[in-house]
Rosetta silent file (secondary structure, phi, psi, omega in degrees, C-alpha in Angstrom):
SEQUENCE: MQFPEHESADNSELSPERGWQDEANCLGVDPDLFFPERGASTREAKEVCRGCVVRNECLEYALVNGEKFGIWGGLSERERRRLRRARAQANRNVV
SCORE:     score description
SCORE:     0.000 S_00000001
   1 L     0.000  135.404  177.436  -59.474   67.998   -0.539 S_00000001
   2 L   -90.432  133.859  178.171  -61.984   70.795   -0.183 S_00000001
   3 L  -108.921  155.438  177.502  -60.529   74.132    0.775 S_00000001
   4 L   -57.311  140.893 -179.446  -62.407   77.051    2.308 S_00000001
   5 L   -70.163  148.674  176.461  -63.943   79.229   -0.343 S_00000001
   6 L   -69.278  150.213 -174.383  -62.386   82.635   -1.128 S_00000001
   7 L   -67.530  -16.259 -176.996  -64.246   85.531    0.278 S_00000001
   8 L   -64.286  146.255 -171.410  -65.035   87.147   -3.102 S_00000001
   9 L   -58.681  -37.574 -175.554  -68.724   87.044   -3.958 S_00000001
  10 L   -95.702   -1.992 -179.948  -68.285   85.106   -7.188 S_00000001
  11 L    52.539   15.090 -175.490  -65.444   82.790   -6.007 S_00000001
  12 L   -90.292   -6.136 -177.813  -63.931   83.037   -9.483 S_00000001
  13 L  -120.628  122.808  177.868  -60.796   84.709   -8.238 S_00000001
  14 L   -95.192  141.328  178.232  -58.222   83.141   -5.844 S_00000001
  15 L   -69.834  152.130 -177.724  -55.911   85.352   -3.788 S_00000001
  16 H   -48.470  -41.192 -173.445  -52.260   84.959   -4.755 S_00000001
  17 H   -73.112  -17.845 -178.925  -51.343   83.075   -1.537 S_00000001
  18 H  -109.277    6.252  176.360  -54.038   80.476   -2.201 S_00000001
  19 H   -64.753  -19.656  177.481  -53.456   79.731   -5.869 S_00000001
  20 H   -56.795  -24.388 -173.430  -51.340   76.803   -4.877 S_00000001
  21 H   -63.304  -28.699 -178.223  -54.557   74.798   -4.362 S_00000001
  22 H   -69.255  -18.307 -178.077  -55.102   74.405   -8.112 S_00000001
  23 H  -102.852    0.782 -172.684  -51.784   72.374   -8.234 S_00000001
  24 L   -73.600  140.051  178.728  -52.493   70.148   -5.228 S_00000001
  25 L   -61.568  -29.720 -175.996  -52.449   66.371   -5.565 S_00000001
  26 L   -83.203   -4.985  176.999  -55.582   66.184   -3.415 S_00000001
  27 L   -53.633  115.812  179.179  -57.686   68.267   -5.795 S_00000001
  28 L    92.698   -1.953  176.158  -60.694   66.096   -6.500 S_00000001
  29 L   -90.515  149.484 -178.384  -59.942   63.494   -3.770 S_00000001
  30 L   -60.040  120.003 -178.178  -62.575   62.727   -1.255 S_00000001
  31 H   -55.554  -25.488  179.229  -61.881   65.174    1.684 S_00000001
  32 H   -58.431  -32.425  176.723  -62.823   62.426    4.183 S_00000001
  33 H   -53.445  -36.116 -176.012  -59.516   60.838    3.420 S_00000001
  34 H   -93.573    3.390  176.508  -57.752   63.795    4.985 S_00000001
  35 L  -131.602   60.594 -174.923  -59.963   63.938    8.025 S_00000001
  36 L   -69.917  159.953  177.282  -59.932   60.398    9.397 S_00000001
  37 L   -63.017  153.716  177.198  -61.750   59.346   12.463 S_00000001
  38 L   -52.194  127.856 -177.591  -59.680   59.433   15.681 S_00000001
  39 L    82.941  -11.142  175.861  -57.271   56.529   15.684 S_00000001
  40 L   -73.264  158.883 -176.187  -57.768   55.738   12.007 S_00000001
  41 L   -69.290  141.246  177.109  -54.850   55.439    9.727 S_00000001
  42 L  -104.112   -0.965 -173.509  -53.437   58.613    8.017 S_00000001
  43 H   -51.552  -54.450 -179.178  -51.234   56.581    5.652 S_00000001
  44 H   -53.425  -47.447 -178.207  -53.346   57.022    2.543 S_00000001
  45 H   -64.907  -43.299 -175.824  -53.772   60.688    2.974 S_00000001
  46 H   -71.739  -26.834  179.393  -50.020   61.254    3.629 S_00000001
  47 H   -69.791  -34.256  175.673  -49.232   59.094    0.500 S_00000001
  48 H   -64.626  -42.316 -179.006  -51.304   61.566   -1.589 S_00000001
  49 H   -69.689  -25.233 -167.963  -49.312   64.405   -0.067 S_00000001
  50 H   -49.392  -57.264 -168.900  -45.871   62.659   -0.550 S_00000001
  51 L   -98.730   14.746 -178.019  -45.146   63.758   -4.102 S_00000001
  52 L   -73.815  132.341 -171.928  -47.196   66.905   -4.092 S_00000001
  53 L   -76.821  -14.897 -179.527  -45.489   69.987   -5.645 S_00000001
  54 L  -119.010   29.751  179.989  -47.313   72.326   -3.310 S_00000001
  55 H   -58.823  -37.189  177.224  -46.926   70.363   -0.119 S_00000001
  56 H   -70.935  -42.945  174.294  -45.016   73.110    1.604 S_00000001
  57 H   -61.042  -38.427  175.353  -47.529   75.727    0.722 S_00000001
  58 H   -64.027  -42.493  176.092  -50.299   73.569    2.067 S_00000001
  59 H   -62.809  -45.045  178.354  -48.466   73.032    5.304 S_00000001
  60 H   -59.840  -43.949 -179.385  -47.773   76.755    5.682 S_00000001
  61 H   -57.183  -46.202 -179.152  -51.459   77.496    5.055 S_00000001
  62 H   -65.560  -41.001 -179.731  -52.469   75.122    7.867 S_00000001
  63 H   -66.043  -48.258 -177.156  -49.869   76.498   10.234 S_00000001
  64 H   -64.338  -38.215 -178.196  -50.711   80.164    9.516 S_00000001
  65 L   -93.231    5.392  176.704  -54.448   79.514    9.744 S_00000001
  66 L    63.558   37.448  179.491  -54.330   77.324   12.832 S_00000001
  67 L   -67.348  123.523 -179.239  -55.910   74.275   11.208 S_00000001
  68 L  -102.199   -7.049  179.539  -56.410   71.875   14.063 S_00000001
  69 L  -128.486  152.698  173.236  -57.888   68.933   12.193 S_00000001
  70 L    87.720  174.687  177.348  -56.846   66.811    9.280 S_00000001
  71 L   -98.538  125.776  179.655  -53.814   66.110    7.252 S_00000001
  72 E  -133.171  125.658  177.728  -52.237   69.221    5.704 S_00000001
  73 L    65.587   22.547  178.949  -48.967   69.286    3.825 S_00000001
  74 L    83.320    6.191 -179.022  -48.480   65.613    4.739 S_00000001
  75 E  -115.818  142.426  174.838  -48.603   66.233    8.497 S_00000001
  76 L   -76.003  169.930  177.967  -51.147   65.285   11.159 S_00000001
  77 H   -54.544  -45.242 -176.900  -52.531   67.584   13.726 S_00000001
  78 H   -67.417  -38.489  177.686  -49.994   66.243   16.294 S_00000001
  79 H   -66.354  -36.595  176.975  -47.071   66.601   13.843 S_00000001
  80 H   -66.699  -41.814 -178.288  -48.131   70.210   13.097 S_00000001
  81 H   -61.090  -43.349  177.520  -48.303   70.918   16.793 S_00000001
  82 H   -62.592  -41.845  179.030  -44.761   69.643   17.306 S_00000001
  83 H   -61.767  -45.185 -179.550  -43.544   71.726   14.324 S_00000001
  84 H   -62.846  -43.369  175.614  -45.209   74.874   15.735 S_00000001
  85 H   -56.486  -50.967 -179.984  -43.564   74.222   19.118 S_00000001
  86 H   -58.343  -43.920 -178.131  -40.142   73.700   17.453 S_00000001
  87 H   -62.979  -47.528 -176.745  -40.529   76.851   15.432 S_00000001
  88 H   -63.875  -38.543  178.247  -41.586   78.934   18.513 S_00000001
  89 H   -65.572  -46.162  179.780  -38.608   77.524   20.484 S_00000001
  90 H   -54.869  -42.084 -176.696  -36.235   78.319   17.552 S_00000001
  91 H   -70.270  -40.642  177.176  -37.612   81.891   17.428 S_00000001
  92 H   -59.461  -35.187 -177.991  -37.138   82.307   21.252 S_00000001
  93 H   -73.697  -27.521 -178.060  -33.548   81.164   20.889 S_00000001
  94 H   -76.374  -38.953 -176.967  -32.886   83.751   18.109 S_00000001
  95 L   -74.975    0.000    0.000  -34.266   86.654   20.183 S_00000001
């Protein structure tokens, strides 16, 4: 999976919160797998994510950055939307 480049001019330094990408199962995998056409299967992409040691970091990255497309942390756009709603509801109940 291709991730957005770091803002540094030489791209040789990753910020601490994004160093997780070097450990991702999807490193070197065709990014198209994680951005299937509407209605296409997400099974293969989710399988890559299944055993990934940085799955949670990937998911949090997508949630924090509002990624609206693709499979991130093993979840589709729709699944991330549900998770965001559930978290927002839980936060409202705490307050």
